[in-house]
Structure formats: C-alpha cells, structure tokens
N, C-alpha and C positions, 0 to 999 in steps of 0.2 A: 564267419571267419574266426578261426581259432586265435588264441592269444599270441602264439609264437609264429604265426604265418609270415609276418614281415621279417622277423629274424631269420627264418628258414630261407626266404627269398634272398636275403643278403648273403647267406651261406652259399647258396647256389651261385650267386654272382662271384663270390670269392673263389669258388672252385674253377669256374670258367676263366677268370682272369689269371689264376695261377697256372692253369694248364694241366693240373693233375690234383688228385685228392691228397697225395702225399705232401706236395708243396703247400697246398692250401691249409692242410692240417697244421703244418709247421708254423705258417704265418699266423694262424688263428690260435695257436697254442692249445689245441684240443686233439684228442685221440682220433686217428684216421677212421677207426671203426665207427665212432660216434658220428663223425661227419658223414660218412657213407650212409649210415642208417637214416639220418635226418633227410638226406636228399632222396633216398628211396621212399621214405614216408611222404615226402612232398609229391613225388611222382604218383604214388598210390592215391593220395587225396585228390590229385588232379585227374587221375585216370588216364595218364599218357606218359610216354617216355620223353624225357628232356635231354638226357645224355646217353649216347650209346657208348658203353665202356668195354674195353678189352684189358688184358693184362698189361699191354704196352701203350695204349692210347685211349683218348676219349674224344668224341665228336658230338657236336650239337645236332639234334634233330631239327627239322623245320619248325616244329612246335617249340622246341627249346630256344631257337633264335628269336621267335616272337616273344616268348616269355622273358627272355634275357633283356630285351629292350625295355620292358616295363619294370624289371628289377633295377635297371640303371636309373630310370626316372625316379623310382622310389628312393634309391640311395641318395640321389641329388637332393630330393626334397627333405629327407632326414637330415642331411648335412646343413641345408639352409635353415631348417628349424633349430638345430643345435647352434648354428652360427648366430642366429638372432639372440639367443640367450647369452652366448659367449660375448657377443658384442656389447650387450647391456652390462655384463659383468667385467668387461675389458679383459677377457681370457683369450690367450693365443695358444691353441692346443690342437691335437688330432693328427691324423695321417696326412702327409703331403707328398704327392707324386709329381716329380719334375723330370723333364727330359731336355737334353741338349747334346750337341755334338761332342765327340771325344776331345777334340782339340780345345774347344772353349772350356770344357769342364776342367781340363788339366791346367791350361794357361791362365784362365781368368778366375774361375770359381774356386779351385782347390786351395789356393793360398789364403782365402778369406772365409771359406765355408764354416770353419770351426767357430768363427765369431757369431754367426747366425745361430748355430746349434747351441752355443753357450748362453746366448741372450734369451732363447726361447726353449727351455729345457723340456717343455711339455709337448713339443712337436716331434713326431716320428717321421723322418724324411726317407723317401724312396727316390734316390737319384739314379736316373737311367742315362748313361752315356752311350749314344748310338749315332751312327752316320747314315740314317735313313729318315725319310719323312714318316711321321706317325700320324694316325688319326687321333687327335687329342681327345675327342669325346668317346669314340668307340673303345679306345685303349685305356680309358679311365685316368688320363692325366689331368692334374689341376692346372698345370702350366707347362709350356715348352718354350724354349728359346730357339728362334729360327731366323735364318737369313732369307731375305726376299719378301715380296709383297704378300699380303693376306689374301688367301684364296677361298676361305670358308666363312660364309656369312654368319655362321653360328658362333664365331669367335670374335673376341676383342683383341686388338693389337696395340701394344704400348711400345713406342720406339725406345731402344736402349742405346743406340749409337750407330756408327758406320764403320765398315771394315775397308781398309785400303790394302791392296796386295801388289807387291813389287817383285822383281826378279832377283833371286839370290843364288849364290854359288859359294863353294868353299875356296879359300886361298889356294889350296893344293890343286883343285881342279883348274883354276884359272892359270896356274903356271904352265899347264900343258896345252893351253889353247890361245888363239889369237885374241887380242883386245877387242871387245865388242863395243863398237862406236855408233851403231845404228840398229834399230829394231830388226831389220831384215836379217842381220847376222845371227840372230837367235836360231834360225832354221838350221844352222851348221853345228849347233851344239846338241848334247845329249839332254833332251827335255824330259822332265818328269812331271806328270800331270796328276791333279786331284780329280779322279775319275767321276765322282758324283757331281762335279761342277762343270768341268771342261769335257764336252762330248765330241766336239768337232776337231778336224785336223788343222784348224786355223785358230789363231789367238789374236784378239783385238786389243791393242794397246792405245792408251791415250796420254797425251802430254798437253794439258790445257785444252785448246781448241783443236789441236792436231790429233789425228787418228791414223793408225797404221795396222794393216792386217798382215799377220805373219803366218806363213805356212810351216807346219811342224810335223815331224815324224817321231812321236813319243817313244822313248826307250822303255819307260815304265808308266803304268797307270796304277795309282794307289788310292784307296778310298778313305784314308785317314791322314790328316795333316801332321800328326805327331810322327808317324812313320815316314811320311814324305820329307819332313824337315830333317830327320836323322839321315836319310839317304843323301840329302844335299850336303850336310855337314861331313859325311863320310866320303864325299867326292865322287859320287856316282853320276851326278849331272846337275843341271840347273832347274829351278822351279819357281813358279809364282807362289809366294808364301804371304800370309797375312802379316802385316807389320807388327801387330800386337804380340805375336808369338815368336818373332824373330829378333826382337830388340836385344835380349840378353846375349844371344849367340853372336850378334853383331858387335856388341860391346866387348865380348870376350875374344874377338878375332876369329871365331869359328865360321862366320859367314861374312860375305861381302855383297853389297848391293851392286847389281849391274844395271846400267841405264836408270839411275834413281829417279830421273824426271818422268820416266814412262811407267805406267801402271795399268792394271786391269780396271775397268769401270768400278767405282765405289758401289758397295751394296749396304743396305740398311739391315740392322739387326733388331728384331722385335721379340717381346714377350707376348705369347699368345695364350689366352685362357677363355674358357666358355663364359658366355654372358651370365651375369649374376655371381660369378665366383669371387669377384673382388669384394662382395659383401661379406665373405667369410674371412675372419681376422687372420687366419694362418696364411691365406693366399695374399691378402693385402700386405702383410708384413714382409713376405718374401719378395713381392713385386717391388716394394719400396727399397728393400735391401739391394736387389740386383740392379735396380735403376742407378743407384749411386756407384756400385762397383763397376758396371759396364761403361757408364759415362766417363768415369775416371780413366779407364783403360783404353777406350776406343776413340774418344774424341780429341786425343792429344796429337794424333797423326794427321 
C-alpha cells in the first residue's frame, strides 16, 4: 500500500459527497485538475472504474459503490483516532455536519448558533436545513435533529423536548368567518397543511382524554413551516403550527389561536447520531449545546 492511499480514498469520498469534482475541489481548496488526476491514479492502481464521468454528471459504478462503503468506514476510524487524541488534549475542532428542518433551524437554532461558533472557533460547521428524511450515515452527517421515533438501530437518540401544535389564524381571516366553537367547524375553513407530516384528509385533535377526528379539504399543502406560517399571517387560511414558532407572532397580534385547548398529538424531538460519535469532542459539545437550547424552547409549552 502506498503512503498516500488513505488520503486518496478520502479524496474519492469527498468527490462523491460533493456530487462533482468542481465543488469537491472548492471544499478541499485544491485545483480541480489535481483532484481529477488523483482519482484517475486511484482507479488506475485498482484497475477498475469507480466513477463514470461526463461533462455534466458523475455516477458511481457498482465497484465504486462497494469501494465507497469502505472509504466511509476508514473516514470514521480516522476521525475516531483523531478524536481520541483531541479528547486527551481537550481540543474541540474539525468538520461538523448537522442537519435539521428549515423551521427549527430558523426559529430555534439561528438566534443562538453564533454563541456555539464563537465558543469553539476551531470547528467548521456545515449546517443543512432541509425538510426531508436523510440517511445519517450514508449522507455523512455527524448529527441530525428529527421529530419522531428512532427507526435506525445504527443510531443513538437523545431526547431534546416535545413539540405541541395548535390551530392558528390571522385576525384578518377570522373577521371574515364564523366563530369556531368546536373542532368539527374546522372543516368549513380554508385549511393549510404541512404536507410532509399531514398526509390524510382527516385531522386528529386531542383535548386531554378527548379526541376528535375532523375531515378536511386542504386549500394548500406546503412542505415548509416557515412558508406555512407566513400564509397564515397573510390571511390565506388556518393551519396547525408548532407553538414554539408561533409565539412571537401571537404576542405581536399577527396570529390568533383557535380552540386553544385542542391540539395535534405531541411529538418528541431527538438528536440522532451514529454510535461512537459522542466520543468525538466536537459532536459531544454540539449535543450538549442543543440539549440546553431545545429544552429551553420546547418544554415551556
């Protein structure tokens, strides 16, 4: 094995994760031609094509997919080895890739994230705000924040709090409609839905031990809570919104709660990370940080 084999494997992994040689070269701060040459040399030494490349795209070959899995394992082991030294030296540094929903990123993390970055200047953070389920391990995340139960046995889940969701409308919208005195009356309103969570044409509401199923005909389906909330503020309709992201608009008179005693079932929020990642100082520090932030924001409702 040549001296630079492991480094070249990590370069190959970086190209695949970036999706292109151009972006990978920018992230690695090295000339694209040098990066392309190293990957070509790697393929030549292996005697097989790992990446099928055109001017517009790149695709992993079957051999490339197999090789990629080993590259990921090697990267994880390298990070754990470095972390063992950093832990002994009490150093918090390195690349940190985190994923969470757009709404939580804006409402909960954005106001306090600079505190973390200023406390740990040696951490380079890649924050991905997205409204889809990601494969934590396959997509190279150190940690993701997700609503709902843990479904992957390869991950560890740390509870961050619970989310309560109630029905909100704008004062302007309510002036044009009859007073809502019971859950069934919601079916007569212009309902806006968070499409990634609410799939059915019914909505289950709870009030203590009471439960009511409401039939709805959604006027809009939106996959982002930030946009959904804005539509409600603008008077397009009513929607079930998380309390944590509605409080400021409620206090400012932009939103009004409808049937405040009724809500969707509460859901738990977790930090998910691969096993052994908490042994890495940068991950542990971020988990500790968001534990305090999310507990303060979510468990007050």
